[in-house]
PDB file of N, CA, C and O in Angstrom:
ATOM      1  N   MET A   1      26.678 -70.576 129.103  1.00  0.00           N
ATOM      2  CA  MET A   1      26.612 -70.492 127.694  1.00  0.00           C
ATOM      3  C   MET A   1      26.192 -68.989 127.299  1.00  0.00           C
ATOM      4  O   MET A   1      25.199 -68.445 127.782  1.00  0.00           O
ATOM      5  N   SER A   2      26.946 -68.450 126.483  1.00  0.00           N
ATOM      6  CA  SER A   2      26.771 -67.054 125.961  1.00  0.00           C
ATOM      7  C   SER A   2      25.605 -67.077 125.040  1.00  0.00           C
ATOM      8  O   SER A   2      25.222 -68.127 124.524  1.00  0.00           O
ATOM      9  N   LYS A   3      25.014 -65.878 124.820  1.00  0.00           N
ATOM     10  CA  LYS A   3      23.991 -65.715 123.950  1.00  0.00           C
ATOM     11  C   LYS A   3      24.282 -66.161 122.514  1.00  0.00           C
ATOM     12  O   LYS A   3      23.434 -66.756 121.849  1.00  0.00           O
ATOM     13  N   THR A   4      25.540 -65.851 122.038  1.00  0.00           N
ATOM     14  CA  THR A   4      26.019 -66.332 120.686  1.00  0.00           C
ATOM     15  C   THR A   4      25.978 -67.991 120.635  1.00  0.00           C
ATOM     16  O   THR A   4      25.588 -68.610 119.646  1.00  0.00           O
ATOM     17  N   ALA A   5      26.405 -68.558 121.762  1.00  0.00           N
ATOM     18  CA  ALA A   5      26.547 -70.013 121.682  1.00  0.00           C
ATOM     19  C   ALA A   5      25.134 -70.476 121.736  1.00  0.00           C
ATOM     20  O   ALA A   5      24.821 -71.402 120.987  1.00  0.00           O
ATOM     21  N   PHE A   6      24.232 -69.950 122.529  1.00  0.00           N
ATOM     22  CA  PHE A   6      22.761 -70.425 122.397  1.00  0.00           C
ATOM     23  C   PHE A   6      22.220 -70.319 121.081  1.00  0.00           C
ATOM     24  O   PHE A   6      21.596 -71.263 120.594  1.00  0.00           O
ATOM     25  N   GLU A   7      22.424 -69.143 120.399  1.00  0.00           N
ATOM     26  CA  GLU A   7      21.919 -69.056 119.111  1.00  0.00           C
ATOM     27  C   GLU A   7      22.394 -69.812 118.100  1.00  0.00           C
ATOM     28  O   GLU A   7      21.717 -70.108 117.116  1.00  0.00           O
ATOM     29  N   GLU A   8      23.560 -70.158 118.281  1.00  0.00           N
ATOM     30  CA  GLU A   8      24.414 -70.977 117.279  1.00  0.00           C
ATOM     31  C   GLU A   8      23.824 -72.494 117.547  1.00  0.00           C
ATOM     32  O   GLU A   8      23.689 -73.271 116.602  1.00  0.00           O
ATOM     33  N   ALA A   9      23.538 -72.803 118.679  1.00  0.00           N
ATOM     34  CA  ALA A   9      23.050 -74.205 118.990  1.00  0.00           C
ATOM     35  C   ALA A   9      21.640 -74.218 118.532  1.00  0.00           C
ATOM     36  O   ALA A   9      21.237 -75.248 117.992  1.00  0.00           O
ATOM     37  N   LEU A  10      20.839 -73.216 118.675  1.00  0.00           N
ATOM     38  CA  LEU A  10      19.545 -73.297 118.219  1.00  0.00           C
ATOM     39  C   LEU A  10      19.529 -73.432 116.651  1.00  0.00           C
ATOM     40  O   LEU A  10      18.763 -74.194 116.061  1.00  0.00           O
ATOM     41  N   LYS A  11      20.420 -72.644 116.053  1.00  0.00           N
ATOM     42  CA  LYS A  11      20.324 -72.676 114.501  1.00  0.00           C
ATOM     43  C   LYS A  11      20.768 -74.086 114.038  1.00  0.00           C
ATOM     44  O   LYS A  11      20.136 -74.630 113.132  1.00  0.00           O
ATOM     45  N   LYS A  12      21.761 -74.666 114.580  1.00  0.00           N
ATOM     46  CA  LYS A  12      22.148 -75.990 114.335  1.00  0.00           C
ATOM     47  C   LYS A  12      20.894 -76.977 114.451  1.00  0.00           C
ATOM     48  O   LYS A  12      20.653 -77.843 113.610  1.00  0.00           O
ATOM     49  N   LEU A  13      20.146 -76.749 115.564  1.00  0.00           N
ATOM     50  CA  LEU A  13      19.126 -77.754 115.906  1.00  0.00           C
ATOM     51  C   LEU A  13      18.107 -77.603 114.761  1.00  0.00           C
ATOM     52  O   LEU A  13      17.662 -78.572 114.145  1.00  0.00           O
ATOM     53  N   GLU A  14      17.767 -76.317 114.517  1.00  0.00           N
ATOM     54  CA  GLU A  14      16.761 -76.003 113.312  1.00  0.00           C
ATOM     55  C   GLU A  14      17.176 -76.620 112.102  1.00  0.00           C
ATOM     56  O   GLU A  14      16.366 -77.131 111.329  1.00  0.00           O
ATOM     57  N   GLU A  15      18.622 -76.592 111.866  1.00  0.00           N
ATOM     58  CA  GLU A  15      19.009 -77.110 110.592  1.00  0.00           C
ATOM     59  C   GLU A  15      18.897 -78.706 110.574  1.00  0.00           C
ATOM     60  O   GLU A  15      18.613 -79.309 109.539  1.00  0.00           O
ATOM     61  N   SER A  16      19.126 -79.307 111.717  1.00  0.00           N
ATOM     62  CA  SER A  16      19.105 -80.852 111.807  1.00  0.00           C
ATOM     63  C   SER A  16      17.611 -81.223 111.579  1.00  0.00           C
ATOM     64  O   SER A  16      17.336 -82.211 110.899  1.00  0.00           O
ATOM     65  N   VAL A  17      16.534 -80.364 112.196  1.00  0.00           N
ATOM     66  CA  VAL A  17      15.177 -80.647 112.035  1.00  0.00           C
ATOM     67  C   VAL A  17      14.812 -80.631 110.565  1.00  0.00           C
ATOM     68  O   VAL A  17      14.127 -81.525 110.067  1.00  0.00           O
ATOM     69  N   GLU A  18      15.274 -79.614 109.888  1.00  0.00           N
ATOM     70  CA  GLU A  18      14.939 -79.384 108.450  1.00  0.00           C
ATOM     71  C   GLU A  18      15.587 -80.583 107.633  1.00  0.00           C
ATOM     72  O   GLU A  18      14.918 -81.150 106.769  1.00  0.00           O
ATOM     73  N   ARG A  19      16.747 -80.924 107.878  1.00  0.00           N
ATOM     74  CA  ARG A  19      17.367 -82.084 107.141  1.00  0.00           C
ATOM     75  C   ARG A  19      16.640 -83.296 107.498  1.00  0.00           C
ATOM     76  O   ARG A  19      16.290 -84.015 106.562  1.00  0.00           O
ATOM     77  N   LEU A  20      16.344 -83.657 108.720  1.00  0.00           N
ATOM     78  CA  LEU A  20      15.524 -84.838 108.904  1.00  0.00           C
ATOM     79  C   LEU A  20      14.029 -84.829 108.272  1.00  0.00           C
ATOM     80  O   LEU A  20      13.477 -85.795 107.744  1.00  0.00           O
ATOM     81  N   GLU A  21      13.552 -83.663 108.425  1.00  0.00           N
ATOM     82  CA  GLU A  21      12.155 -83.602 107.895  1.00  0.00           C
ATOM     83  C   GLU A  21      12.197 -83.720 106.265  1.00  0.00           C
ATOM     84  O   GLU A  21      11.164 -84.026 105.671  1.00  0.00           O
ATOM     85  N   SER A  22      13.269 -83.501 105.638  1.00  0.00           N
ATOM     86  CA  SER A  22      13.414 -83.537 104.314  1.00  0.00           C
ATOM     87  C   SER A  22      13.200 -84.983 103.858  1.00  0.00           C
ATOM     88  O   SER A  22      12.682 -85.194 102.762  1.00  0.00           O
ATOM     89  N   GLY A  23      13.609 -86.066 104.721  1.00  0.00           N
ATOM     90  CA  GLY A  23      13.446 -87.532 104.348  1.00  0.00           C
ATOM     91  C   GLY A  23      14.449 -87.919 103.306  1.00  0.00           C
ATOM     92  O   GLY A  23      14.362 -89.037 102.797  1.00  0.00           O
ATOM     93  N   ASP A  24      15.360 -87.118 102.960  1.00  0.00           N
ATOM     94  CA  ASP A  24      16.283 -87.514 101.987  1.00  0.00           C
ATOM     95  C   ASP A  24      17.678 -87.988 102.440  1.00  0.00           C
ATOM     96  O   ASP A  24      18.613 -88.055 101.642  1.00  0.00           O
ATOM     97  N   LEU A  25      17.792 -88.310 103.724  1.00  0.00           N
ATOM     98  CA  LEU A  25      19.069 -88.684 104.179  1.00  0.00           C
ATOM     99  C   LEU A  25      19.121 -90.188 104.350  1.00  0.00           C
ATOM    100  O   LEU A  25      18.142 -90.824 104.740  1.00  0.00           O
ATOM    101  N   PRO A  26      20.318 -90.757 104.042  1.00  0.00           N
ATOM    102  CA  PRO A  26      20.555 -92.078 104.334  1.00  0.00           C
ATOM    103  C   PRO A  26      20.512 -92.410 105.867  1.00  0.00           C
ATOM    104  O   PRO A  26      20.764 -91.554 106.715  1.00  0.00           O
ATOM    105  N   LEU A  27      20.188 -93.662 106.161  1.00  0.00           N
ATOM    106  CA  LEU A  27      19.981 -94.022 107.540  1.00  0.00           C
ATOM    107  C   LEU A  27      21.100 -93.617 108.446  1.00  0.00           C
ATOM    108  O   LEU A  27      20.820 -93.130 109.542  1.00  0.00           O
ATOM    109  N   GLU A  28      22.329 -93.775 108.084  1.00  0.00           N
ATOM    110  CA  GLU A  28      23.412 -93.511 109.050  1.00  0.00           C
ATOM    111  C   GLU A  28      23.588 -91.827 109.207  1.00  0.00           C
ATOM    112  O   GLU A  28      23.829 -91.297 110.291  1.00  0.00           O
ATOM    113  N   GLU A  29      23.448 -91.183 108.106  1.00  0.00           N
ATOM    114  CA  GLU A  29      23.500 -89.758 108.116  1.00  0.00           C
ATOM    115  C   GLU A  29      22.291 -89.091 108.961  1.00  0.00           C
ATOM    116  O   GLU A  29      22.455 -88.062 109.617  1.00  0.00           O
ATOM    117  N   ALA A  30      21.112 -89.754 108.882  1.00  0.00           N
ATOM    118  CA  ALA A  30      19.932 -89.363 109.602  1.00  0.00           C
ATOM    119  C   ALA A  30      20.159 -89.536 111.064  1.00  0.00           C
ATOM    120  O   ALA A  30      19.851 -88.698 111.911  1.00  0.00           O
ATOM    121  N   LEU A  31      20.752 -90.749 111.310  1.00  0.00           N
ATOM    122  CA  LEU A  31      20.960 -91.075 112.840  1.00  0.00           C
ATOM    123  C   LEU A  31      22.061 -90.063 113.298  1.00  0.00           C
ATOM    124  O   LEU A  31      21.926 -89.574 114.419  1.00  0.00           O
ATOM    125  N   SER A  32      23.065 -89.727 112.587  1.00  0.00           N
ATOM    126  CA  SER A  32      24.110 -88.728 113.096  1.00  0.00           C
ATOM    127  C   SER A  32      23.461 -87.224 113.204  1.00  0.00           C
ATOM    128  O   SER A  32      23.780 -86.393 114.054  1.00  0.00           O
ATOM    129  N   CYS A  33      22.662 -87.078 112.355  1.00  0.00           N
ATOM    130  CA  CYS A  33      21.936 -85.663 112.340  1.00  0.00           C
ATOM    131  C   CYS A  33      20.994 -85.618 113.570  1.00  0.00           C
ATOM    132  O   CYS A  33      20.864 -84.586 114.227  1.00  0.00           O
ATOM    133  N   PHE A  34      20.352 -86.752 113.857  1.00  0.00           N
ATOM    134  CA  PHE A  34      19.494 -86.821 115.068  1.00  0.00           C
ATOM    135  C   PHE A  34      20.240 -86.740 116.338  1.00  0.00           C
ATOM    136  O   PHE A  34      19.775 -86.093 117.276  1.00  0.00           O
ATOM    137  N   GLU A  35      21.367 -87.356 116.425  1.00  0.00           N
ATOM    138  CA  GLU A  35      22.186 -87.255 117.625  1.00  0.00           C
ATOM    139  C   GLU A  35      22.750 -85.737 117.836  1.00  0.00           C
ATOM    140  O   GLU A  35      22.756 -85.197 118.942  1.00  0.00           O
ATOM    141  N   SER A  36      23.171 -85.182 116.772  1.00  0.00           N
ATOM    142  CA  SER A  36      23.650 -83.807 116.708  1.00  0.00           C
ATOM    143  C   SER A  36      22.393 -82.841 117.175  1.00  0.00           C
ATOM    144  O   SER A  36      22.593 -81.903 117.947  1.00  0.00           O
ATOM    145  N   GLY A  37      21.226 -83.109 116.705  1.00  0.00           N
ATOM    146  CA  GLY A  37      20.044 -82.348 117.169  1.00  0.00           C
ATOM    147  C   GLY A  37      19.751 -82.465 118.625  1.00  0.00           C
ATOM    148  O   GLY A  37      19.468 -81.486 119.315  1.00  0.00           O
ATOM    149  N   VAL A  38      19.830 -83.784 119.111  1.00  0.00           N
ATOM    150  CA  VAL A  38      19.632 -83.992 120.547  1.00  0.00           C
ATOM    151  C   VAL A  38      20.705 -83.131 121.358  1.00  0.00           C
ATOM    152  O   VAL A  38      20.376 -82.442 122.323  1.00  0.00           O
ATOM    153  N   ARG A  39      21.874 -83.217 120.937  1.00  0.00           N
ATOM    154  CA  ARG A  39      22.850 -82.649 121.810  1.00  0.00           C
ATOM    155  C   ARG A  39      22.633 -81.074 121.818  1.00  0.00           C
ATOM    156  O   ARG A  39      22.696 -80.429 122.864  1.00  0.00           O
ATOM    157  N   ASN A  40      22.381 -80.519 120.619  1.00  0.00           N
ATOM    158  CA  ASN A  40      21.980 -79.141 120.578  1.00  0.00           C
ATOM    159  C   ASN A  40      20.812 -78.676 121.308  1.00  0.00           C
ATOM    160  O   ASN A  40      20.782 -77.577 121.862  1.00  0.00           O
ATOM    161  N   ALA A  41      19.746 -79.596 121.311  1.00  0.00           N
ATOM    162  CA  ALA A  41      18.499 -79.312 122.082  1.00  0.00           C
ATOM    163  C   ALA A  41      18.842 -79.316 123.590  1.00  0.00           C
ATOM    164  O   ALA A  41      18.289 -78.523 124.352  1.00  0.00           O
ATOM    165  N   GLN A  42      19.744 -80.200 124.009  1.00  0.00           N
ATOM    166  CA  GLN A  42      20.095 -80.326 125.488  1.00  0.00           C
ATOM    167  C   GLN A  42      20.898 -78.957 125.802  1.00  0.00           C
ATOM    168  O   GLN A  42      20.702 -78.319 126.836  1.00  0.00           O
ATOM    169  N   LEU A  43      21.777 -78.591 124.853  1.00  0.00           N
ATOM    170  CA  LEU A  43      22.488 -77.244 125.186  1.00  0.00           C
ATOM    171  C   LEU A  43      21.632 -76.139 125.351  1.00  0.00           C
ATOM    172  O   LEU A  43      21.761 -75.393 126.322  1.00  0.00           O
ATOM    173  N   CYS A  44      20.612 -75.934 124.332  1.00  0.00           N
ATOM    174  CA  CYS A  44      19.633 -74.895 124.522  1.00  0.00           C
ATOM    175  C   CYS A  44      18.744 -74.989 125.661  1.00  0.00           C
ATOM    176  O   CYS A  44      18.346 -73.974 126.234  1.00  0.00           O
ATOM    177  N   ARG A  45      18.392 -76.229 126.039  1.00  0.00           N
ATOM    178  CA  ARG A  45      17.550 -76.477 127.280  1.00  0.00           C
ATOM    179  C   ARG A  45      18.257 -75.935 128.495  1.00  0.00           C
ATOM    180  O   ARG A  45      17.685 -75.216 129.314  1.00  0.00           O
ATOM    181  N   LYS A  46      19.564 -76.314 128.590  1.00  0.00           N
ATOM    182  CA  LYS A  46      20.323 -75.853 129.738  1.00  0.00           C
ATOM    183  C   LYS A  46      20.578 -74.472 129.707  1.00  0.00           C
ATOM    184  O   LYS A  46      20.580 -73.872 130.782  1.00  0.00           O
ATOM    185  N   ALA A  47      20.798 -73.849 128.640  1.00  0.00           N
ATOM    186  CA  ALA A  47      21.035 -72.291 128.556  1.00  0.00           C
ATOM    187  C   ALA A  47      19.649 -71.603 129.115  1.00  0.00           C
ATOM    188  O   ALA A  47      19.688 -70.691 129.941  1.00  0.00           O
ATOM    189  N   LEU A  48      18.534 -72.080 128.634  1.00  0.00           N
ATOM    190  CA  LEU A  48      17.274 -71.549 129.006  1.00  0.00           C
ATOM    191  C   LEU A  48      17.063 -71.849 130.559  1.00  0.00           C
ATOM    192  O   LEU A  48      16.417 -71.037 131.221  1.00  0.00           O
ATOM    193  N   GLN A  49      17.524 -72.849 131.082  1.00  0.00           N
ATOM    194  CA  GLN A  49      17.249 -73.034 132.508  1.00  0.00           C
ATOM    195  C   GLN A  49      18.096 -72.222 133.242  1.00  0.00           C
ATOM    196  O   GLN A  49      17.684 -71.768 134.309  1.00  0.00           O
ATOM    197  N   ASP A  50      19.396 -71.920 132.785  1.00  0.00           N
ATOM    198  CA  ASP A  50      20.341 -70.995 133.485  1.00  0.00           C
ATOM    199  C   ASP A  50      19.818 -69.658 133.526  1.00  0.00           C
ATOM    200  O   ASP A  50      19.941 -68.992 134.553  1.00  0.00           O
ATOM    201  N   VAL A  51      19.174 -69.146 132.377  1.00  0.00           N
ATOM    202  CA  VAL A  51      18.732 -67.815 132.287  1.00  0.00           C
ATOM    203  C   VAL A  51      17.316 -67.788 133.080  1.00  0.00           C
ATOM    204  O   VAL A  51      16.990 -66.776 133.700  1.00  0.00           O
ATOM    205  N   GLU A  52      16.670 -68.687 133.045  1.00  0.00           N
ATOM    206  CA  GLU A  52      15.342 -68.717 133.889  1.00  0.00           C
ATOM    207  C   GLU A  52      15.744 -68.604 135.287  1.00  0.00           C
ATOM    208  O   GLU A  52      15.054 -67.896 136.021  1.00  0.00           O
ATOM    209  N   SER A  53      16.848 -69.254 135.791  1.00  0.00           N
ATOM    210  CA  SER A  53      17.208 -69.185 137.248  1.00  0.00           C
ATOM    211  C   SER A  53      17.456 -67.860 137.502  1.00  0.00           C
ATOM    212  O   SER A  53      17.098 -67.453 138.607  1.00  0.00           O
ATOM    213  N   ARG A  54      17.985 -67.082 136.745  1.00  0.00           N
ATOM    214  CA  ARG A  54      18.386 -65.640 136.953  1.00  0.00           C
ATOM    215  C   ARG A  54      17.307 -64.665 136.712  1.00  0.00           C
ATOM    216  O   ARG A  54      17.509 -63.528 137.139  1.00  0.00           O
ATOM    217  N   VAL A  55      16.336 -64.874 136.182  1.00  0.00           N
ATOM    218  CA  VAL A  55      15.205 -63.933 135.880  1.00  0.00           C
ATOM    219  C   VAL A  55      14.562 -63.474 137.036  1.00  0.00           C
ATOM    220  O   VAL A  55      14.459 -64.280 137.961  1.00  0.00           O
ATOM    221  N   GLU A  56      14.098 -62.319 137.179  1.00  0.00           N
ATOM    222  CA  GLU A  56      13.335 -61.768 138.223  1.00  0.00           C
ATOM    223  C   GLU A  56      11.945 -62.497 138.253  1.00  0.00           C
ATOM    224  O   GLU A  56      11.382 -62.761 137.190  1.00  0.00           O
ATOM    225  N   LEU A  57      11.414 -62.808 139.408  1.00  0.00           N
ATOM    226  CA  LEU A  57      10.198 -63.563 139.577  1.00  0.00           C
ATOM    227  C   LEU A  57       8.988 -62.517 139.872  1.00  0.00           C
ATOM    228  O   LEU A  57       9.158 -61.582 140.655  1.00  0.00           O
ATOM    229  N   LEU A  58       7.954 -62.695 139.305  1.00  0.00           N
ATOM    230  CA  LEU A  58       6.722 -61.923 139.767  1.00  0.00           C
ATOM    231  C   LEU A  58       5.901 -62.775 140.679  1.00  0.00           C
ATOM    232  O   LEU A  58       5.342 -63.798 140.284  1.00  0.00           O
ATOM    233  N   LEU A  59       5.839 -62.333 141.912  1.00  0.00           N
ATOM    234  CA  LEU A  59       5.221 -63.100 143.010  1.00  0.00           C
ATOM    235  C   LEU A  59       3.935 -62.500 143.416  1.00  0.00           C
ATOM    236  O   LEU A  59       3.842 -61.273 143.428  1.00  0.00           O
ATOM    237  N   LYS A  60       2.875 -63.285 143.771  1.00  0.00           N
ATOM    238  CA  LYS A  60       1.693 -62.762 144.327  1.00  0.00           C
ATOM    239  C   LYS A  60       1.809 -62.744 145.771  1.00  0.00           C
ATOM    240  O   LYS A  60       2.161 -63.786 146.324  1.00  0.00           O
ATOM    241  N   ASP A  61       1.558 -61.690 146.477  1.00  0.00           N
ATOM    242  CA  ASP A  61       1.410 -61.692 147.922  1.00  0.00           C
ATOM    243  C   ASP A  61       0.066 -62.115 148.439  1.00  0.00           C
ATOM    244  O   ASP A  61      -0.836 -62.369 147.641  1.00  0.00           O
ATOM    245  N   LYS A  62      -0.099 -62.198 149.650  1.00  0.00           N
ATOM    246  CA  LYS A  62      -1.303 -62.767 150.286  1.00  0.00           C
ATOM    247  C   LYS A  62      -2.586 -62.092 149.805  1.00  0.00           C
ATOM    248  O   LYS A  62      -3.653 -62.704 149.756  1.00  0.00           O
ATOM    249  N   ASP A  63      -2.450 -60.818 149.455  1.00  0.00           N
ATOM    250  CA  ASP A  63      -3.586 -60.009 148.964  1.00  0.00           C
ATOM    251  C   ASP A  63      -3.714 -60.055 147.471  1.00  0.00           C
ATOM    252  O   ASP A  63      -4.544 -59.329 146.925  1.00  0.00           O
ATOM    253  N   GLY A  64      -2.976 -60.829 146.800  1.00  0.00           N
ATOM    254  CA  GLY A  64      -2.967 -61.053 145.338  1.00  0.00           C
ATOM    255  C   GLY A  64      -2.358 -59.933 144.590  1.00  0.00           C
ATOM    256  O   GLY A  64      -2.633 -59.809 143.396  1.00  0.00           O
ATOM    257  N   ASN A  65      -1.573 -59.124 145.165  1.00  0.00           N
ATOM    258  CA  ASN A  65      -0.860 -58.038 144.538  1.00  0.00           C
ATOM    259  C   ASN A  65       0.454 -58.629 144.020  1.00  0.00           C
ATOM    260  O   ASN A  65       1.040 -59.463 144.711  1.00  0.00           O
ATOM    261  N   LEU A  66       0.904 -58.271 142.937  1.00  0.00           N
ATOM    262  CA  LEU A  66       2.244 -58.612 142.312  1.00  0.00           C
ATOM    263  C   LEU A  66       3.292 -57.910 142.966  1.00  0.00           C
ATOM    264  O   LEU A  66       3.143 -56.731 143.285  1.00  0.00           O
ATOM    265  N   THR A  67       4.528 -58.648 143.231  1.00  0.00           N
ATOM    266  CA  THR A  67       5.524 -57.861 143.772  1.00  0.00           C
ATOM    267  C   THR A  67       6.713 -58.543 142.951  1.00  0.00           C
ATOM    268  O   THR A  67       6.727 -59.708 142.555  1.00  0.00           O
ATOM    269  N   LEU A  68       7.666 -57.619 142.784  1.00  0.00           N
ATOM    270  CA  LEU A  68       8.794 -58.121 142.069  1.00  0.00           C
ATOM    271  C   LEU A  68       9.998 -58.577 142.869  1.00  0.00           C
ATOM    272  O   LEU A  68      10.425 -57.794 143.718  1.00  0.00           O
ATOM    273  N   LYS A  69      10.565 -59.683 142.714  1.00  0.00           N
ATOM    274  CA  LYS A  69      11.655 -60.238 143.663  1.00  0.00           C
ATOM    275  C   LYS A  69      12.787 -60.663 142.716  1.00  0.00           C
ATOM    276  O   LYS A  69      12.581 -61.431 141.777  1.00  0.00           O
ATOM    277  N   ALA A  70      13.973 -60.145 142.992  1.00  0.00           N
ATOM    278  CA  ALA A  70      15.104 -60.572 142.157  1.00  0.00           C
ATOM    279  C   ALA A  70      15.620 -61.867 142.705  1.00  0.00           C
ATOM    280  O   ALA A  70      15.630 -62.076 143.918  1.00  0.00           O
ATOM    281  N   MET A  71      16.075 -62.790 141.776  1.00  0.00           N
ATOM    282  CA  MET A  71      16.758 -63.929 142.173  1.00  0.00           C
ATOM    283  C   MET A  71      18.132 -63.708 142.563  1.00  0.00           C
ATOM    284  O   MET A  71      18.818 -62.913 141.921  1.00  0.00           O
ATOM    285  N   PRO A  72      18.640 -64.392 143.646  1.00  0.00           N
ATOM    286  CA  PRO A  72      20.038 -64.117 143.981  1.00  0.00           C
ATOM    287  C   PRO A  72      21.061 -64.625 142.812  1.00  0.00           C
ATOM    288  O   PRO A  72      20.917 -65.713 142.256  1.00  0.00           O
ATOM    289  N   GLU A  73      21.967 -63.832 142.549  1.00  0.00           N
ATOM    290  CA  GLU A  73      22.913 -64.191 141.546  1.00  0.00           C
ATOM    291  C   GLU A  73      23.941 -65.251 142.099  1.00  0.00           C
ATOM    292  O   GLU A  73      24.388 -65.177 143.243  1.00  0.00           O
ATOM    293  N   ASP A  74      24.269 -66.197 141.248  1.00  0.00           N
ATOM    294  CA  ASP A  74      25.130 -67.232 141.522  1.00  0.00           C
ATOM    295  C   ASP A  74      26.499 -66.595 140.988  1.00  0.00           C
ATOM    296  O   ASP A  74      26.526 -66.055 139.882  1.00  0.00           O
ATOM    297  N   GLU A  75      27.565 -66.668 141.751  1.00  0.00           N
ATOM    298  CA  GLU A  75      28.938 -66.316 141.480  1.00  0.00           C
ATOM    299  C   GLU A  75      28.966 -64.856 141.146  1.00  0.00           C
ATOM    300  O   GLU A  75      30.033 -64.307 140.873  1.00  0.00           O
TER     301      GLU A  75
END
């Protein structure tokens, strides 16, 4: 997922939350909005997990010193 796609999914998720919190939606529209929010939350979670797996890790060695280790890149 590209940065733009992540930001778009996050924006749509925030919009869904705002609409649901307003409490002014009919039941069917609220359900549809909730389902959309869940899908966008899943997209955001997956994107964050993908990024996390590529981020460099700070690891402590046996003496407690921090060392930097790059994660191997996929593809």
